[in-house]
MARTOR-565837 format. One record per residue: residue number from 1; residue in three letters; y, z, x of N, C-alpha, C, CB in turn. Coordinates in steps of 0.1 Angstrom, whole numbers, plus 5000, padded with zeros to 4 digits. Glycine has a CB too. Layout:
FIVO  num  residu  n_yy  n_zz  n_xx  ca_yy  ca_zz  ca_xx  c_yy  c_zz  c_xx  cb_yy  cb_zz  cb_xx
FIVO  NUM     ALA     Y     Z     X      Y      Z      X     Y     Z     X      Y      Z      X
...
% end
This chain:
FIVO  num  residu  n_yy  n_zz  n_xx  ca_yy  ca_zz  ca_xx  c_yy  c_zz  c_xx  cb_yy  cb_zz  cb_xx
FIVO    1     UNK  6840  4294  5614   6832   4287   5613  6819  4302  5617   6836   4273   5622
FIVO    2     UNK  6810  4305  5608   6803   4317   5607  6787  4316  5620   6800   4319   5588
FIVO    3     UNK  6793  4322  5626   6778   4323   5633  6761  4330  5627   6781   4333   5646
FIVO    4     UNK  6753  4325  5629   6738   4335   5625  6739  4342  5624   6726   4337   5630
FIVO    5     UNK  6730  4352  5615   6729   4367   5617  6719  4365  5631   6720   4377   5601
FIVO    6     UNK  6713  4359  5631   6700   4362   5643  6709  4359  5655   6685   4350   5642
FIVO    7     UNK  6721  4358  5659   6729   4352   5669  6738  4366  5665   6736   4333   5668
FIVO    8     UNK  6741  4365  5666   6751   4381   5659  6740  4392  5665   6754   4385   5636
FIVO    9     UNK  6727  4398  5658   6724   4404   5658  6716  4405  5679   6721   4403   5644
FIVO   10     UNK  6717  4396  5683   6711   4395   5696  6723  4393  5702   6701   4384   5698
FIVO   11     UNK  6736  4395  5702   6746   4399   5711  6749  4410  5705   6757   4390   5715
FIVO   12     UNK  6749  4417  5697   6744   4430   5692  6739  4440  5702   6733   4429   5682
FIVO   13     UNK  6724  4434  5701   6715   4447   5711  6717  4436  5719   6696   4454   5707
FIVO   14     UNK  6718  4426  5726   6725   4426   5741  6735  4440  5749   6734   4414   5739
FIVO   15     UNK  6744  4437  5739   6760   4450   5743  6755  4460  5748   6770   4458   5730
FIVO   16     UNK  6745  4467  5740   6743   4479   5729  6733  4483  5747   6732   4474   5707
FIVO   17     UNK  6720  4470  5750   6712   4468   5759  6721  4481  5772   6711   4450   5762
FIVO   18     UNK  6734  4466  5772   6743   4467   5786  6753  4479  5790   6752   4456   5787
FIVO   19     UNK  6759  4488  5778   6765   4496   5773  6754  4509  5779   6766   4492   5758
FIVO   20     UNK  6740  4510  5777   6735   4517   5772  6727  4522  5785   6730   4512   5761
FIVO   21     UNK  6730  4509  5795   6726   4510   5812  6738  4518  5819   6725   4491   5820
FIVO   22     UNK  6742  4507  5815   6758   4514   5820  6763  4530  5824   6767   4512   5807
FIVO   23     UNK  6759  4536  5810   6761   4550   5800  6741  4559  5811   6757   4542   5770
FIVO   24     UNK  6734  4550  5814   6722   4558   5816  6715  4561  5808   6724   4568   5820
FIVO   25     UNK  6712  4558  5792   6704   4561   5782  6693  4548  5785   6713   4562   5767
FIVO   26     UNK  6686  4555  5792   6672   4551   5796  6663  4548  5781   6664   4565   5806
FIVO   27     UNK  6667  4555  5768   6658   4555   5758  6665  4544  5746   6656   4570   5755
FIVO   28     UNK  6682  4544  5755   6685   4536   5743  6688  4523  5745   6694   4541   5734
FIVO   29     UNK  6691  4516  5766   6687   4506   5769  6666  4498  5761   6690   4510   5786
FIVO   30     UNK  6664  4506  5762   6651   4509   5755  6648  4501  5740   6652   4524   5752
FIVO   31     UNK  6660  4514  5735   6661   4503   5716  6660  4492  5725   6679   4502   5703
FIVO   32     UNK  6670  4483  5725   6680   4480   5727  6675  4467  5730   6688   4487   5736
FIVO   33     UNK  6666  4471  5745   6660   4453   5745  6644  4451  5734   6655   4447   5767
FIVO   34     UNK  6642  4465  5721   6630   4461   5718  6642  4454  5705   6614   4473   5715
FIVO   35     UNK  6646  4453  5699   6654   4446   5687  6654  4438  5693   6667   4450   5681
FIVO   36     UNK  6660  4433  5707   6661   4420   5713  6649  4410  5712   6665   4421   5726
FIVO   37     UNK  6643  4415  5719   6622   4413   5712  6619  4413  5698   6611   4428   5716
FIVO   38     UNK  6624  4413  5690   6625   4417   5673  6634  4398  5669   6640   4438   5668
FIVO   39     UNK  6645  4400  5677   6655   4386   5676  6649  4378  5682   6670   4387   5682
FIVO   40     UNK  6642  4376  5691   6637   4361   5698  6626  4356  5692   6634   4361   5714
FIVO   41     UNK  6617  4368  5689   6601   4368   5680  6605  4362  5668   6592   4385   5677
FIVO   42     UNK  6613  4369  5658   6619   4357   5647  6626  4342  5653   6633   4364   5637
FIVO   43     UNK  6632  4336  5661   6637   4324   5661  6626  4318  5674   6655   4323   5664
FIVO   44     UNK  6613  4325  5674   6607   4316   5681  6601  4314  5690   6610   4313   5683
FIVO   45     UNK  6611  4327  5698   6612   4322   5717  6602  4335  5718   6632   4322   5729
FIVO   46     UNK  6592  4333  5721   6582   4337   5721  6583  4345  5738   6572   4326   5718
FIVO   47     UNK  6583  4337  5746   6584   4341   5760  6597  4355  5765   6586   4326   5768
FIVO   48     UNK  6604  4353  5761   6619   4361   5756  6612  4368  5750   6632   4356   5747
FIVO   49     UNK  6609  4370  5742   6599   4378   5728  6597  4394  5734   6577   4368   5725
FIVO   50     UNK  6586  4386  5747   6573   4394   5752  6582  4404  5764   6558   4382   5760
FIVO   51     UNK  6591  4397  5769   6594   4400   5780  6608  4404  5778   6591   4391   5790
FIVO   52     UNK  6613  4407  5764   6622   4425   5763  6615  4432  5760   6634   4430   5754
FIVO   53     UNK  6602  4434  5757   6593   4441   5745  6587  4449  5755   6581   4430   5734
FIVO   54     UNK  6587  4440  5772   6575   4450   5782  6583  4452  5790   6561   4446   5789
FIVO   55     UNK  6596  4455  5787   6607   4468   5796  6607  4469  5787   6620   4470   5805
FIVO   56     UNK  6614  4468  5778   6613   4483   5764  6602  4491  5767   6608   4478   5745
FIVO   57     UNK  6586  4487  5768   6573   4496   5770  6578  4506  5781   6559   4486   5775
FIVO   58     UNK  6586  4496  5794   6579   4502   5804  6586  4512  5806   6576   4494   5814
FIVO   59     UNK  6601  4513  5800   6611   4526   5798  6609  4533  5786   6627   4522   5798
FIVO   60     UNK  6603  4530  5779   6596   4542   5768  6585  4552  5777   6585   4533   5752
FIVO   61     UNK  6576  4545  5790   6568   4554   5793  6571  4558  5803   6557   4552   5793
FIVO   62     UNK  6585  4556  5813   6589   4559   5819  6596  4576  5818   6593   4548   5821
FIVO   63     UNK  6606  4573  5805   6612   4583   5796  6601  4593  5788   6621   4575   5787
FIVO   64     UNK  6585  4591  5784   6585   4596   5782  6581  4593  5768   6592   4601   5787
FIVO   65     UNK  6590  4582  5759   6590   4586   5744  6579  4578  5741   6604   4583   5735
FIVO   66     UNK  6570  4585  5736   6556   4584   5733  6561  4569  5714   6547   4608   5729
FIVO   67     UNK  6570  4578  5710   6574   4571   5694  6578  4554  5699   6592   4581   5684
FIVO   68     UNK  6584  4555  5706   6590   4548   5713  6579  4535  5719   6597   4559   5722
FIVO   69     UNK  6571  4543  5724   6564   4535   5727  6550  4529  5722   6564   4538   5735
FIVO   70     UNK  6548  4542  5712   6538   4531   5696  6546  4523  5687   6530   4543   5682
FIVO   71     UNK  6557  4525  5686   6565   4512   5687  6567  4501  5686   6567   4511   5692
FIVO   72     UNK  6572  4501  5703   6568   4490   5711  6553  4483  5710   6570   4493   5724
FIVO   73     UNK  6549  4486  5708   6535   4481   5713  6526  4480  5697   6526   4495   5726
FIVO   74     UNK  6534  4484  5684   6527   4475   5675  6535  4464  5674   6523   4481   5661
FIVO   75     UNK  6554  4458  5674   6556   4449   5679  6548  4437  5685   6561   4454   5684
FIVO   76     UNK  6548  4440  5698   6545   4431   5707  6529  4430  5699   6547   4436   5725
FIVO   77     UNK  6516  4439  5686   6516   4433   5678  6517  4420  5670   6518   4438   5678
FIVO   78     UNK  6528  4425  5665   6537   4419   5657  6540  4402  5660   6549   4429   5659
FIVO   79     UNK  6539  4401  5672   6545   4391   5679  6533  4386  5679   6554   4392   5691
FIVO   80     UNK  6526  4386  5683   6515   4378   5687  6508  4378  5674   6507   4383   5701
FIVO   81     UNK  6508  4384  5664   6501   4375   5652  6511  4366  5646   6495   4383   5640
FIVO   82     UNK  6522  4362  5645   6535   4353   5644  6532  4342  5658   6552   4363   5645
FIVO   83     UNK  6527  4341  5664   6513   4332   5677  6505  4330  5671   6506   4339   5690
FIVO   84     UNK  6497  4334  5660   6483   4330   5659  6467  4337  5669   6485   4315   5662
FIVO   85     UNK  6476  4345  5678   6466   4353   5687  6464  4366  5681   6472   4354   5703
FIVO   86     UNK  6456  4365  5670   6450   4380   5663  6438  4391  5676   6438   4373   5646
FIVO   87     UNK  6432  4389  5685   6425   4392   5691  6440  4405  5697   6417   4379   5698
FIVO   88     UNK  6446  4395  5705   6459   4403   5712  6464  4411  5707   6470   4397   5716
FIVO   89     UNK  6469  4415  5692   6477   4411   5684  6472  4425  5679   6475   4396   5676
FIVO   90     UNK  6457  4426  5680   6443   4438   5673  6442  4449  5685   6424   4428   5671
FIVO   91     UNK  6444  4445  5697   6444   4452   5706  6457  4464  5713   6440   4442   5712
FIVO   92     UNK  6466  4451  5708   6477   4462   5706  6481  4469  5694   6488   4456   5709
FIVO   93     UNK  6482  4471  5691   6475   4485   5677  6469  4485  5675   6476   4488   5665
FIVO   94     UNK  6461  4488  5686   6451   4492   5681  6450  4506  5690   6439   4480   5681
FIVO   95     UNK  6458  4502  5703   6467   4510   5713  6478  4525  5714   6474   4502   5715
FIVO   96     UNK  6481  4510  5697   6491   4524   5691  6488  4530  5684   6502   4522   5685
FIVO   97     UNK  6477  4529  5675   6468   4536   5665  6463  4551  5674   6454   4524   5661
FIVO   98     UNK  6458  4546  5690   6449   4558   5697  6460  4571  5704   6439   4550   5713
FIVO   99     UNK  6471  4567  5704   6483   4565   5709  6491  4574  5699   6487   4549   5710
FIVO  100     UNK  6489  4565  5680   6492   4583   5672  6483  4587  5673   6497   4587   5658
FIVO  101     UNK  6472  4589  5676   6465   4603   5667  6467  4611  5686   6440   4599   5658
FIVO  102     UNK  6466  4608  5691   6462   4613   5700  6477  4627  5703   6459   4600   5710
FIVO  103     UNK  6488  4621  5696   6500   4631   5692  6500  4629  5683   6511   4630   5697
FIVO  104     UNK  6495  4626  5678   6494   4634   5660  6507  4629  5652   6494   4654   5660
FIVO  105     UNK  6507  4619  5655   6523   4610   5652  6513  4602  5637   6530   4594   5672
FIVO  106     UNK  6517  4610  5625   6505   4605   5612  6511  4590  5606   6505   4618   5595
FIVO  107     UNK  6523  4598  5606   6536   4583   5601  6536  4563  5610   6559   4593   5610
FIVO  108     UNK  6533  4573  5627   6529   4557   5634  6518  4557  5632   6532   4552   5649
FIVO  109     UNK  6505  4561  5633   6497   4559   5628  6493  4559  5614   6493   4564   5634
FIVO  110     UNK  6502  4555  5599   6494   4547   5589  6503  4530  5597   6497   4554   5567
FIVO  111     UNK  6514  4535  5603   6518   4514   5607  6512  4510  5614   6530   4506   5612
FIVO  112     UNK  6505  4513  5623   6497   4509   5633  6484  4507  5624   6496   4521   5646
FIVO  113     UNK  6481  4517  5615   6463   4510   5602  6472  4500  5600   6454   4520   5583
FIVO  114     UNK  6481  4496  5590   6483   4492   5581  6486  4475  5589   6494   4500   5573
FIVO  115     UNK  6495  4478  5604   6493   4461   5609  6486  4457  5614   6501   4455   5616
FIVO  116     UNK  6473  4472  5622   6454   4466   5619  6455  4460  5611   6441   4476   5615
FIVO  117     UNK  6454  4462  5593   6449   4457   5583  6455  4447  5584   6448   4463   5573
FIVO  118     UNK  6465  4440  5584   6477   4427   5581  6468  4416  5595   6502   4432   5587
FIVO  119     UNK  6468  4425  5609   6464   4413   5614  6447  4412  5610   6469   4412   5631
FIVO  120     UNK  6439  4421  5604   6425   4409   5609  6425  4406  5589   6403   4419   5620
FIVO  121     UNK  6434  4406  5577   6442   4398   5568  6436  4379  5576   6463   4404   5569
FIVO  122     UNK  6454  4382  5584   6457   4370   5593  6445  4367  5589   6460   4372   5610
FIVO  123     UNK  6429  4367  5597   6425   4364   5612  6410  4360  5601   6426   4381   5627
FIVO  124     UNK  6417  4365  5583   6399   4368   5578  6391  4368  5576   6393   4369   5577
FIVO  125     UNK  6391  4382  5583   6376   4395   5584  6384  4404  5574   6371   4406   5605
FIVO  126     UNK  6390  4407  5569   6394   4418   5555  6385  4411  5539   6416   4418   5551
FIVO  127     UNK  6372  4417  5539   6367   4414   5525  6365  4428  5507   6350   4408   5530
FIVO  128     UNK  6374  4418  5502   6375   4422   5489  6366  4427  5487   6377   4413   5481
FIVO  129     UNK  6362  4446  5481   6345   4449   5473  6350  4447  5462   6337   4464   5473
FIVO  130     UNK  6343  4440  5451   6348   4455   5438  6349  4467  5435   6343   4456   5428
FIVO  131     UNK  6354  4469  5432   6356   4482   5427  6363  4490  5435   6346   4489   5425
FIVO  132     UNK  6368  4489  5443   6381   4492   5458  6378  4488  5465   6385   4504   5464
FIVO  133     UNK  6386  4492  5477   6383   4493   5489  6373  4500  5500   6391   4494   5491
FIVO  134     UNK  6379  4497  5511   6371   4511   5520  6372  4513  5535   6354   4510   5520
FIVO  135     UNK  6372  4519  5540   6385   4526   5551  6380  4516  5557   6385   4543   5558
FIVO  136     UNK  6393  4511  5561   6397   4494   5574  6391  4503  5587   6420   4486   5579
FIVO  137     UNK  6397  4513  5591   6398   4518   5607  6395  4532  5614   6411   4516   5610
FIVO  138     UNK  6382  4534  5612   6379   4549   5623  6381  4566  5607   6401   4550   5642
FIVO  139     UNK  6384  4570  5614   6379   4582   5607  6391  4585  5599   6375   4594   5616
FIVO  140     UNK  6390  4592  5580   6402   4596   5578  6406  4606  5580   6405   4595   5570
FIVO  141     UNK  6416  4606  5570   6429   4622   5575  6423  4623  5573   6442   4630   5572
FIVO  142     UNK  6424  4638  5571   6420   4655   5563  6430  4656  5559   6415   4669   5571
FIVO  143     UNK  6426  4661  5545   6438   4666   5533  6447  4674  5541   6431   4677   5518
FIVO  144     UNK  6463  4673  5539   6466   4682   5540  6462  4695  5533   6475   4680   5541
FIVO  145     UNK  6464  4707  5539   6462   4717   5534  6478  4729  5524   6455   4722   5548
FIVO  146     UNK  6476  4735  5515   6490   4737   5509  6492  4745  5517   6494   4741   5496
FIVO  147     UNK  6507  4754  5519   6515   4763   5526  6519  4774  5522   6523   4759   5528
FIVO  148     UNK  6521  4779  5524   6529   4793   5511  6517  4799  5506   6539   4787   5494
FIVO  149     UNK  6524  4808  5495   6513   4815   5491  6502  4811  5480   6519   4826   5487
FIVO  150     UNK  6491  4812  5484   6484   4812   5475  6487  4816  5457   6477   4819   5481
FIVO  151     UNK  6487  4801  5449   6490   4806   5434  6471  4815  5426   6495   4786   5423
FIVO  152     UNK  6483  4823  5419   6469   4839   5411  6460  4822  5403   6480   4860   5390
FIVO  153     UNK  6447  4830  5402   6438   4824   5399  6432  4833  5385   6430   4821   5412
FIVO  154     UNK  6434  4824  5374   6429   4831   5363  6412  4833  5360   6435   4823   5353
FIVO  155     UNK  6408  4845  5355   6394   4852   5356  6388  4849  5340   6395   4872   5359
FIVO  156     UNK  6382  4839  5342   6375   4835   5322  6364  4842  5330   6370   4813   5312
FIVO  157     UNK  6360  4849  5320   6346   4856   5318  6343  4851  5297   6349   4878   5322
% end
């Protein structure tokens, strides 16, 4: 008989966490704990999921992995959304957003903004405007400046 994938995922993440702990790889252990949190959240085992995410967050903070910290904060926000705890979800996504901005991680900033928008949409806080969208949260990002040589400009007289 074949086991459900979530059980296999859980076992693999658990074993990876044990191996990483034995090797002293705290960042790897944090990633494994975060994966366990995701698996438990999908199963509806929210207390276990929160516990794994909290442990992962602590390890990422201790090892100085800001990207890991941002990812886990967003994962915790998503877990709160699953539970209908939208205000707490928005707080975690906002924490992740501020951290990603302070370290200038635009990809993680985008993830956090999308997560904030989803939390607001789930809560019914986003209204659609005819003719386009409005900025959801905070300041617009500056457009990247072109790098390299400036292309020649034709003089028209």
